[in-house]
N, C-alpha and C positions, 0 to 999 in steps of 0.2 A: 751454544751462544755465550755460555759463561767463559769458555776458553778463549773464544774471539774477543770478548770484552777485556779480558785479563792481558791478552797480547796488545791490544791497542793501548791499555792503561800503561803498560811498560814502555811502549814504544813512543807515545805521544802525551800530550798534555790533556788531562781529564779534570773534571769538576765533580764534586760529590754533592748528591742530592739527598737530603733526609726527608723522606715522605711518611709522615705519621709514625717516626721512630725506625723506619727501615731505610738503610743507606742504599744508594744506587750511585754508580760511577758511569758518566757519559762523557765521551770525547768532546772537546770544544769545537771540533770542525762539524759536528752534526747538530749542534744546538740551533742552527739556523732553521731547523724544522719545527722549532718552537717559538713562533714569532713574538708571543707575548712574554717569553722568558728572556729577560735582558741580562747578559752576562758581562761582568767587568773583568779587566786583566788582573786587578788586585785581590779578587775574592775567588776562592776555590770551593767553598762550602755554602750551601744554601738549604734552608729548611722550609717545608711546606706542610701545612695540616690539611692534606687532600686525601681522598679515598685512594687506598693503596691498589686495590684490584683494578680501578680504572687506569691508574698510572703505569701499571705493568704492561698494559697493551699499548700505551703511548710510548714507553721505554723501548719495547720491541720495535716500534715504528721508527724510533731514532736510530737504533743499532742495526736492525735487520732491514728495514725499509718496507715493512708490511704492516697494515693496520687492520686488526680484527676487533669485533665487539666481544668482549668476554661473555661467555654463555651464562655465567651466574651474576651478571650485572645487569641492572635495569637499563634499557636503551636511553631513556631520558637523562638518567644520571650521567652515562657515558657521554652523550652529546653535550652536557653542561661541562664536562671535563674538557672535552675538545675545544669548546669555546673558551675556557679558561686559559688553556695553553696556546691558543691560536691556530689549532690544526683544523684544516678543512675536512668536512665530512665526505668530500669527493675522493679522498685518499683511501676510503674504505675498499677493501678487497671485494671481488665480485660475489664471494659466497655470503657476504654480509649485506648485500644490496637489498634483498628481499626483506629482511628484518628492519632494516632502516626505512624503506619505503612504506612498509605496513604500519610502522610506528607513527610516521609523519602523516599518513593518511588518516589514521584513527585520530590523531590529536587535531588535525584540521576539521574533521567531522564534529568532534566533541566541542571544539570552540564554536562552530557554527550553531550547534544545538543549544549550547548555553546562551549564545546571543539571542537566538529565536526565543528561548524560553523567558529570559529576561525582558525581552521587548514585550511579549504577551503578558507577562506579570505587571509591567509597568502601565500597559494600556488598561488592564483591569483595575490598577490602583488609581490611575486618572479618572476612570469611569465611577469609581467608588467615592472619589473626593467631591462631594456635593454639599452645598448648603442646606439641602432639604433634610428636614428632620420630621419627627412624628410617624404617623403610619405609613407614609409613602416610602421613607428610608427603610423601615422595618419590613415593609411588604417587598421591597426590591431584593433585600438580602434573602428573604425566603424563596422568591421566585427565581433568583439566579443562583441559589445554593452556594451563597458566600460565607456561611458560618456553620458551626456544629450545633446549633440550638435544637431542642427537640421538635419544634414546629417545622424547622427546615427540613429535618430528616423525615418527618411525617408527610410533608408536602412532596418531597422527592419520591418517596414510596408511592404516594397517590398519583403523581404525574406519571411514573414508570408503569403502574398498573393501567392507567388510561391509554397510554401509548400501545401497550401490548394488546389491550382489548380492541382498540381500533385496527391493529394489523391483523390480528387472528381472527377477529369477528367477521372481517370481509373475506378472509381466506376460507373459513369455514362455511360461509354463506354460499359460496360457489359450488360446495359439495351438495348442499341441501337443495338449492333452487334450481340448479341446472343439470339434473341427471340427463344424459344424452341417450336415448333409446333409438334403435334402428330396426325398421321392419322393411320388408320387400314387398313391393306392389307388382301387379301384373305387368306394368308398363316397362319393367326393367330397370327401374330406378330405386335407389335406397332412399326412404323417406326418414330424415333425421329430425326429430322433435327436440328442439333446444328451447326451454322456457315456454314461451307462448307462440313461438315462431317455428314455422315448418319449413325446412330446406330439402330440396331435392338434389341428389347427388348421383350420377351415373355409375353404375357398377363397373368394376375394373375387370376387364377380360383376363382371365388367368392365363391364356395363351400367348399374351403379348405384354410388353413393357411400356405401353404408352401411358402418358400422364393421365391422372384422374380428371375427369371433366364433370362440369355441373351446368346448371342453367339458372338464369336469373328470372325475374318476374315476367319478362316478355318472351321467355323461351329461348333467349340467345345463349348459346353454349360459350363457355369461357374455359380457360386453362387453369387448373387449380395451381400449377406451378408458377404461374404469372402473378398470382394474387400476393399482395404484401401481408394481409391478415386474412385468417381462415374464415372468420365470421364478423358480423357487425358487433361492435362493442356493446351497443345498446342492448343486444340480446343476452349479454352475459352478466349484466348487473342485476341487482335485486330491486325490484319496484314493487308498489302496492298491487300492481296488476298480476303479477307472477308469483306471489307469495301466499302462504296460508298460515293457520295458527301455530304451526310448528316452527316456521321459519321467520315469522314476522318480528320476533325479538331481535334478530340480527340487524333488521333495518332500524329499530328503535335504539339499539346500541350505537349504531352508527350516528344517528342524530344526537345522541348524548355526548359522544366524543367529540364530534364537530363543534357543539355548544361549549364544551369545556375548554377546547383549544382557542375558540374565538374570545371567550371571556379571558382566557390567560394572556393572549395577545394584547388585548385592550389594556389589561392591568400592566402588562409589561411597558407598554407605551406611556401610559400615565405616570408610572413610578420611576421610569428610567432616568437617572441623573442627567444624561446628555443624549438626546436623540440623534445627533450626528455620529457620536461615538458608537450608538447602538446599531445604526445602519451600515457602519463600517465593518461590522462583523459578518463574515460569509455565512456562518451558522445561523444567525438571526435572519438574514435575507432568505436563506434556504427554508427556514421555518415558515416565513410568510408565503413563499411560493407554494409550499405543501398545502398550507391552510387554504389558499385561494383555490388550488386544485380540488381540494375536498369540497369546498363550497360550490365549485362548478357542477358538481353532481346534481345540485337542486335545479340548476338551469335546465339540465336534461329531463328531470322529472317534470318540470313545468311544461317543457315542450311537448312531452308525451300526453299530458293532460290536456293541452290545447289542440292536440292533433297535428302538431306541426311535423313535417318531414325534414327539417333542416338536419344535416349531418353534423352531430354533435360529438362524434367519436373521439376527436382530439382532446376535448375535455375530460372524457372518461379514461383515455389513455394516461393522462397526468395523474390518475389515481394511483398509479404504481409508485408515485413519489412519496407516498405516505410511510413507506418502510424507512425513508430517510430520517424520520423522526427518532429512530434509534440512535442517531448521532448526538442527540440531546442528552441521552443517558451516558454515553461513554466519552462525552467531550473531555472529562477531567480525568479520565483513565490514562496514566503514563504510557502504557504499552500502545494505545491508540495514537497519542501524539507522537511517540517515537516511530510508529509505523508510517504515519503521514510525512514526517520529516525524512525518514529513509527513502521513501518513494520520491519526494521532491529532490533530495540529494542525489539520487541515482537516475534522474530523469534522462540524462545523456546515455548512460548504458541501457535503459529501458528503450529509448528510441532506436539505438543501435539493434537491440533484439528485435523489435518491431520492423525494422527495415529489412533485416536478414529474413525474417518470417515472409514478409511481403515479397521479397525477391524470390524465395523458394516457392511461395505459393503461385506466382505467375509462371516460373520456369516449369515446374513439374505439371501444372495444369495444362499448359500448351502441349507438352509432350503426350499426356495421357489422352487428350481430346483426339489428337491425330493417330495415336497407336490403337486406342480401344474403339469399340464399335458405338455407333450413336445411340444404341438402345440403352447403354449403361451411362454413358458420358454424352448427354444430348448437347452440350455447348460447353464453352470454356468456363463461363461463370458457374456452371454446375461442377465442373471439375475443381473450381476454387474451394468448395465446400469439402471435397475429399482431402485436398492438400492441407487445409487448415486443421481439420480434425486428425489428420495423420501426423503432421509436424508437432502438434501439440499433445500427442501421445493419448488422444481421446479415442479415437477409432470407433465410430458408431457402427460401421459395417453395412450402411445402407447403400453404399457405392463401393464395389469391389472390382478391381482390374481382372479380367479373364485371360488375357494373353501372357506369354512368357515374358515378352518384353515390358508389358504393362506392370507386371508383378515385380520386375527388376526396378522399374521407375518408382513404384510404390515403396519398395524397401529402401531405396536411396532417399526417398521423401522422409520416411520414418527416422532413419539414421541422422539425416541432416537436422531434423527437428530436435532430436535428442541432444545432438551436439551443441546446437545453439543455446538451448535452454540450460544445459548443464554448465555452460561457460559463463552465463549471465546471472543466474539466480544466486550463486554464492556471494556475489558482490552485495546484494541486498541483505543476505542473511548475515554476513559478517558486520556490516554496518548496523543493523537492528540489534545484534547480539551485544556489540560493544556499548552502543548507546543505552541499551536496557540494563545492562550491568552497572553502568555509571548511575543511572537513575535509581536502581535498587540500593546502591551504596549510599546516595545522598539522602535517600528517604528512610535509611536505617531499617530496611526490610530483613536484614539478616539478624537472627538472634544472637544475643550477647554471648551465650554459652555454646554457640557453634563450634568454637575452636576446641573446647573441652570435649564435646561429643565426638570429634573426629579421632580421638585417641582412646 
């Protein structure tokens, strides 16, 4: 390249460029590749105080015609130099496309995350700007954990303890109140005692693969596979009728936590600077829904006391939402915010993965249903279960193909699932990692002497 440049210098007219003290000679006929560099006929020497390593790549582009990103140069700095000289990034060689696209995608994601964070902070600042003073203002800062005062930290610990008590109290109460024992009676049915209710379930014939059958109160047999839920939700909750002295404190703990959350919500509504701003928060709305679902439990208890037979299972199923109170604890954790933003940012990729899984589920389920016997795969919806757990690499093993063709289809189902997931998951991982490193850098989570410890 230097010989070629010397030949051109001797044969034609060249100009001299001084880049941070290093001279370069460029033929005049190739200066059109630098649109922002204006060359005059009366001047042959120019000086610029620009990064030399970046200009060497631009110099090679002018002389040789190929543009590469130097491996020791920041991509952002190199793109700034391209903009300074007027060189289009589209002139990059194919070997540098990956580095360029990856950098631009990370910068776009970072700008979006910064805008989202600034918008959230501005909303919180607008919510805090209130003419209210006195105990309401102080109480709001404590309830919303907006400062580092000792009472705020103490309340955060207290609320976190109550949330964990509400979750694990109900969880452990199911272990104590609902032990399921099974005995066999002469009629050929298993009698399962759950709480205070007795259910009869037909024994499974070990020589056949028929579905489990049961009977309702009228003696009508039903298919266990066609039921949405295995038992009535009312039989699985703790009540005064099915508790004793060892398990009654679980019920008292639930009453206490519900009372705490009710008082907390009332105080939040009273002390909140702006009710419209409060209800615009999805987390606040979710908190209200969870509390209403918890209070719906008392409607079921009242119905039991009055002897009502109204189906109140939907109210009890909403009790599962109490776990979402954990979002109140981790709402200010940077990793949780980054995770939510990464999922929202990659929703298109996520929908693409779901679409591929859905197509694979339908395709492999149809083949398995017609290839395998009806004893193992009784219907196409039953085969959906096998396809989903296989493509997601879970593999419960409750449904297994027996024929050679069925096993080949099952192997293809597993391989396709691994392929789809391995191609999609790294997108979320890279986005989360880049944003998390940025958040760690902004919050100064790295120790000051980290550099000295590396040597």
